[in-house]
C-alpha positions as CSV (number, residue, x, y, z in Angstrom):
1,X,0.0,0.0,0.0
2,X,1.4,3.4,-1.0
3,X,-0.8,5.5,1.2
4,X,-4.3,6.3,2.3
5,X,-6.6,9.3,2.7
6,X,-10.1,9.9,3.9
7,X,-12.6,11.3,1.4
8,X,-16.4,11.5,1.6
9,X,-16.4,9.8,4.9
10,X,-14.8,6.6,3.6
11,X,-11.2,5.3,3.8
12,X,-9.6,5.4,0.4
13,X,-6.5,3.3,-0.3
14,X,-3.9,3.5,-3.0
15,X,-2.3,0.2,-4.0
16,X,0.3,-1.0,-6.5
17,X,-0.7,-4.0,-8.6
18,X,2.4,-4.6,-10.6
19,X,1.6,-6.8,-13.5
20,X,-2.0,-5.8,-13.7
21,X,-1.4,-2.1,-13.9
22,X,1.1,-2.7,-16.7
23,X,-1.5,-4.9,-18.5
24,X,-4.3,-2.4,-18.0
25,X,-2.2,0.4,-19.5
26,X,-2.1,-1.5,-22.7
27,X,-5.9,-1.4,-22.9
28,X,-6.1,2.3,-22.3
29,X,-7.2,4.4,-25.3
30,X,-8.5,1.4,-27.3
31,X,-11.9,2.2,-28.9
32,X,-14.8,0.4,-27.4
33,X,-17.9,1.6,-29.4
34,X,-21.1,-0.1,-28.3
35,X,-21.7,-3.0,-30.6
36,X,-19.4,-1.7,-33.3
37,X,-19.2,-5.1,-34.9
38,X,-22.6,-4.6,-36.5
39,X,-21.9,-1.3,-38.2
40,X,-21.4,-3.0,-41.5
41,X,-25.0,-3.9,-41.6
42,X,-24.4,-7.5,-42.5
43,X,-25.7,-10.6,-40.8
44,X,-23.4,-11.4,-37.9
45,X,-22.9,-15.0,-36.7
46,X,-23.3,-16.0,-33.1
47,X,-19.6,-16.9,-32.8
48,X,-18.4,-13.6,-34.1
49,X,-20.8,-11.5,-32.0
50,X,-20.1,-13.4,-28.8
51,X,-16.3,-13.1,-29.3
52,X,-16.7,-9.3,-30.0
53,X,-19.0,-8.7,-26.9
54,X,-16.8,-10.6,-24.5
55,X,-13.6,-8.9,-25.7
56,X,-15.2,-5.5,-25.1
57,X,-16.8,-6.4,-21.8
58,X,-13.6,-8.0,-20.4
59,X,-11.6,-4.9,-21.4
60,X,-14.0,-2.8,-19.5
61,X,-13.8,-5.1,-16.5
62,X,-10.0,-4.9,-16.7
63,X,-10.2,-1.1,-16.5
64,X,-12.6,-1.3,-13.5
65,X,-10.4,-3.8,-11.6
66,X,-7.3,-1.6,-12.3
67,X,-9.2,1.4,-10.9
68,X,-10.4,-0.3,-7.7
69,X,-6.9,-1.7,-7.2
70,X,-5.5,1.8,-7.2
71,X,-8.3,3.4,-5.2
72,X,-10.7,1.4,-3.0
73,X,-13.8,3.7,-2.8
74,X,-17.5,2.8,-2.7
75,X,-18.0,4.0,-6.2
76,X,-15.1,2.0,-7.6
77,X,-16.0,-1.2,-5.8
78,X,-19.6,-0.9,-7.0
79,X,-18.6,-0.2,-10.6
80,X,-16.2,-3.2,-10.6
81,X,-18.7,-5.6,-9.1
82,X,-21.5,-4.4,-11.4
83,X,-19.5,-5.0,-14.5
84,X,-18.5,-8.5,-13.4
85,X,-22.2,-9.1,-13.0
86,X,-22.9,-7.8,-16.4
87,X,-20.6,-10.4,-17.9
88,X,-22.1,-13.1,-15.8
89,X,-25.6,-12.2,-16.9
90,X,-24.4,-12.2,-20.6
91,X,-22.8,-15.7,-20.1
92,X,-25.9,-17.1,-18.5
93,X,-28.2,-15.7,-21.2
94,X,-26.1,-17.3,-24.0
95,X,-25.1,-20.3,-22.0
96,X,-25.8,-22.9,-24.7
97,X,-23.5,-21.1,-27.2
98,X,-20.5,-21.8,-25.0
99,X,-18.6,-25.0,-24.2
100,X,-19.5,-26.1,-20.7
101,X,-16.0,-26.6,-19.2
102,X,-14.4,-23.3,-20.3
103,X,-17.6,-21.5,-19.4
104,X,-17.7,-23.0,-15.9
105,X,-14.1,-21.8,-15.3
106,X,-14.7,-18.3,-16.6
107,X,-17.9,-18.0,-14.5
108,X,-16.2,-19.3,-11.4
109,X,-13.4,-16.7,-11.7
110,X,-16.0,-13.9,-12.2
111,X,-18.0,-15.2,-9.2
112,X,-14.9,-15.2,-7.0
113,X,-14.2,-11.6,-8.0
114,X,-17.7,-10.5,-7.0
115,X,-17.5,-12.5,-3.8
116,X,-14.2,-10.8,-2.8
117,X,-15.8,-7.4,-3.2
118,X,-19.2,-8.4,-1.6
119,X,-18.4,-7.7,2.1
120,X,-17.1,-4.2,1.4
121,X,-20.0,-3.4,-0.9
122,X,-22.6,-4.7,1.6
123,X,-21.1,-2.6,4.4
124,X,-21.2,0.5,2.1
125,X,-24.8,-0.2,1.2
126,X,-25.8,-0.6,4.9
127,X,-24.1,2.7,5.8
128,X,-26.0,4.5,3.0
129,X,-29.3,3.0,4.1
130,X,-28.7,4.1,7.7
131,X,-27.6,7.6,6.7
132,X,-30.7,8.0,4.5
133,X,-32.9,7.0,7.4
134,X,-31.1,9.5,9.7
135,X,-31.9,12.4,7.4
136,X,-34.9,14.2,8.8
137,X,-35.7,11.5,11.4
138,X,-36.6,12.8,14.8
139,X,-34.9,9.9,16.6
140,X,-32.4,9.9,19.5
141,X,-28.9,10.2,18.1
142,X,-27.1,8.5,21.0
143,X,-28.6,5.1,20.3
144,X,-30.4,3.2,17.6
145,X,-29.3,4.4,14.2
146,X,-26.1,5.8,15.6
147,X,-25.2,2.4,17.1
148,X,-26.1,0.7,13.8
149,X,-24.0,3.2,11.9
150,X,-21.0,2.6,14.2
151,X,-21.3,-1.2,13.8
152,X,-21.6,-0.8,10.0
153,X,-18.4,1.4,10.0
154,X,-16.5,-1.3,12.0
155,X,-17.7,-4.0,9.6
156,X,-16.6,-1.9,6.6
157,X,-13.2,-1.3,8.0
158,X,-12.6,-5.0,8.6
159,X,-13.9,-5.8,5.1
160,X,-11.6,-3.1,3.7
161,X,-8.5,-4.5,5.3
162,X,-9.4,-8.0,4.2
163,X,-9.8,-6.9,0.6
164,X,-6.4,-5.0,0.8
165,X,-4.7,-8.2,2.0
166,X,-6.2,-10.1,-0.9
167,X,-5.1,-7.5,-3.5
168,X,-1.6,-7.5,-2.1
169,X,-1.3,-11.2,-2.4
170,X,-0.1,-13.3,-5.3
171,X,-3.4,-15.1,-5.5
172,X,-5.3,-12.0,-6.6
173,X,-2.9,-11.3,-9.5
174,X,-2.9,-15.0,-10.6
175,X,-6.7,-15.0,-10.7
176,X,-6.6,-11.9,-12.9
177,X,-4.2,-13.6,-15.2
178,X,-6.5,-16.6,-15.3
179,X,-9.4,-14.3,-16.2
180,X,-7.5,-13.2,-19.3
181,X,-6.7,-16.8,-20.2
182,X,-10.3,-17.9,-19.7
183,X,-11.8,-15.2,-22.0
184,X,-9.2,-15.8,-24.7
185,X,-9.6,-19.6,-24.6
186,X,-10.5,-20.6,-28.2
187,X,-12.6,-23.4,-26.8
188,X,-14.9,-21.1,-24.9
189,X,-17.3,-20.3,-27.8
190,X,-18.9,-23.0,-29.8
191,X,-18.4,-22.4,-33.5
192,X,-21.8,-21.4,-35.0
193,X,-22.8,-19.7,-38.2
194,X,-26.4,-19.0,-36.9
195,X,-27.4,-15.4,-37.0
196,X,-26.9,-13.6,-33.7
197,X,-30.0,-11.5,-34.1
198,X,-32.4,-14.5,-34.2
199,X,-30.8,-16.1,-31.1
200,X,-30.9,-12.9,-29.2
201,X,-34.6,-12.4,-30.0
202,X,-35.4,-15.9,-28.8
203,X,-33.5,-15.5,-25.5
204,X,-35.0,-12.0,-24.8
205,X,-38.4,-13.4,-25.4
206,X,-37.8,-16.2,-22.9
207,X,-36.5,-13.8,-20.2
208,X,-39.5,-11.5,-20.6
209,X,-41.9,-14.4,-20.4
210,X,-40.3,-15.6,-17.1
211,X,-40.5,-12.1,-15.7
212,X,-44.2,-11.8,-16.6
213,X,-44.9,-15.0,-14.6
214,X,-43.0,-13.6,-11.6
215,X,-44.8,-10.3,-11.8
216,X,-48.2,-12.0,-11.4
217,X,-47.2,-13.9,-8.2
218,X,-49.2,-12.7,-5.2
219,X,-47.6,-11.4,-2.0
220,X,-44.0,-12.3,-2.8
221,X,-41.5,-12.9,0.1
222,X,-38.3,-10.9,0.6
223,X,-36.3,-13.7,-0.9
224,X,-38.5,-14.0,-4.0
225,X,-38.4,-10.2,-4.5
226,X,-34.6,-10.4,-4.4
227,X,-34.6,-13.1,-7.0
228,X,-37.0,-11.0,-9.1
229,X,-34.6,-8.1,-8.9
230,X,-31.7,-10.3,-10.2
231,X,-33.9,-11.4,-13.2
232,X,-34.8,-7.7,-13.9
233,X,-31.1,-6.8,-13.7
234,X,-30.1,-9.6,-16.0
235,X,-32.7,-8.6,-18.6
236,X,-31.6,-5.0,-18.4
237,X,-27.9,-5.8,-18.8
238,X,-28.6,-8.0,-21.9
239,X,-30.8,-5.4,-23.5
240,X,-28.2,-2.7,-23.0
241,X,-25.6,-4.9,-24.5
242,X,-27.4,-6.6,-27.4
243,X,-30.5,-4.6,-28.4
244,X,-30.7,-1.6,-30.8
245,X,-31.3,1.9,-29.5
246,X,-35.0,2.5,-30.2
247,X,-37.7,4.6,-28.4
248,X,-39.5,1.4,-27.3
249,X,-36.2,0.0,-25.9
250,X,-35.4,3.2,-24.0
251,X,-38.9,3.1,-22.4
252,X,-38.4,-0.5,-21.4
253,X,-34.9,0.1,-20.0
254,X,-36.1,3.0,-18.0
255,X,-38.8,1.0,-16.3
256,X,-36.4,-1.9,-15.7
257,X,-33.9,0.5,-14.1
258,X,-36.4,2.1,-11.8
259,X,-37.9,-1.3,-10.8
260,X,-34.4,-2.6,-10.1
261,X,-33.8,0.4,-7.8
262,X,-37.1,-0.2,-6.0
263,X,-36.4,-3.9,-5.4
264,X,-32.8,-3.1,-4.4
265,X,-34.0,-0.6,-1.7
266,X,-36.5,-3.2,-0.5
267,X,-33.8,-5.8,-0.1
268,X,-31.3,-3.4,1.6
269,X,-33.8,-2.2,4.1
270,X,-35.0,-5.7,4.8
271,X,-31.4,-6.7,5.6
272,X,-31.1,-3.7,8.0
273,X,-34.4,-4.5,9.6
274,X,-33.3,-8.1,10.3
275,X,-30.0,-6.9,11.8
276,X,-31.7,-4.4,14.0
277,X,-33.9,-7.1,15.3
278,X,-30.8,-9.0,16.6
279,X,-29.1,-5.8,17.9
280,X,-30.9,-5.1,21.2
281,X,-34.3,-5.7,19.7
282,X,-36.1,-4.6,22.9
283,X,-34.6,-1.1,22.6
284,X,-37.4,1.4,22.1
285,X,-35.7,3.3,19.3
286,X,-34.9,0.1,17.4
287,X,-38.5,-0.9,17.6
288,X,-39.5,2.5,16.2
289,X,-36.9,2.3,13.4
290,X,-38.1,-1.2,12.4
291,X,-41.7,0.0,12.4
292,X,-40.7,2.8,10.0
293,X,-38.9,0.4,7.8
294,X,-42.0,-1.8,7.6
295,X,-44.1,1.2,6.6
296,X,-41.5,2.2,3.9
297,X,-41.6,-1.4,2.6
298,X,-45.3,-0.9,1.7
299,X,-44.4,2.3,-0.2
300,X,-41.6,0.5,-2.1
301,X,-43.9,-2.4,-2.9
302,X,-46.5,0.0,-4.4
303,X,-43.7,1.6,-6.4
304,X,-42.4,-1.7,-7.7
305,X,-46.0,-2.8,-8.6
306,X,-46.5,0.4,-10.6
307,X,-43.3,-0.2,-12.7
308,X,-44.1,-3.8,-13.2
309,X,-47.5,-2.8,-14.6
310,X,-45.8,-0.3,-16.9
311,X,-43.5,-3.1,-18.2
312,X,-46.4,-5.4,-18.7
313,X,-48.1,-2.7,-20.8
314,X,-44.9,-2.1,-22.8
315,X,-44.6,-5.8,-23.6
316,X,-48.2,-6.1,-24.5
317,X,-48.1,-3.1,-26.8
318,X,-45.4,-4.6,-28.8
319,X,-46.9,-5.9,-32.1
320,X,-47.5,-9.7,-32.1
321,X,-44.4,-10.5,-34.1
322,X,-42.2,-7.8,-32.7
323,X,-40.3,-9.8,-30.0
324,X,-39.5,-12.4,-32.6
325,X,-38.5,-10.0,-35.3
326,X,-34.8,-10.3,-35.8
327,X,-34.6,-6.5,-36.5
328,X,-35.9,-5.8,-33.0
329,X,-33.3,-8.0,-31.2
330,X,-30.5,-7.6,-33.6
331,X,-27.3,-6.1,-32.2
332,X,-27.1,-2.5,-33.5
């Protein structure tokens, strides 16, 4: 570690990463236009499109890893973890176009990366939820939320030092090298001359159909809402990567984004409510906070329902053959 400073209430660390910094510098400045492979207007095969997308997405992830390795801030951690999840969602969507063994290795390496960042990200989210609750709340400052915030700060500090130790170790750099080898493995993608647009249309249709079924389930539990959020997020990521920029798509993406945010707040506040129940649950202020969180849950559920209904209308308004039209799902 070269040094550390405090900014925006969080500890920021600056670290050297040797080989990886040198590697990332070779990626800097390389053009990464969205879906540039399709600018020629020709029919693109599944193999060529997948290879192009993974190359772009991995280069972007490399940049995010290099940034978080230099400066461990909440924004950098979140950006790195989010982009790893984008790749994982893409791999899951097109799973049958990859060879199982190389795919399993690549997915495992991405999963380990998100798992390494998860404790720090969870602590950051908990602090943000508590700070949001403290704004404008007429609650005693010496206990309750203050106690919860202090506990979250200690958890974050411990997670920060654990992540620093991993980044300073050889295992971290070896895993990054293996990520490069996994995405460059010629066996990863099954050779296919099928059109990418047709496959994308079919898989998007399937994801929407599954989400429609989930939207109609009555009184979902916290766990099922969290799973719904992951499906919403996956559909959004694949649409952003693979679908053309149209007015209909922009409307769908906006509803998916807001719904994802609503479901994310529901999950984050549910986690906090559970922990407050274990942290001196008989304390009057804790009881009051948990009561307010339950009331806010009802507001967030109504918000989520509103955007689910908007999405159902958007999907219904699509012309009967629109979802299956290769022009709609083609990569722009």
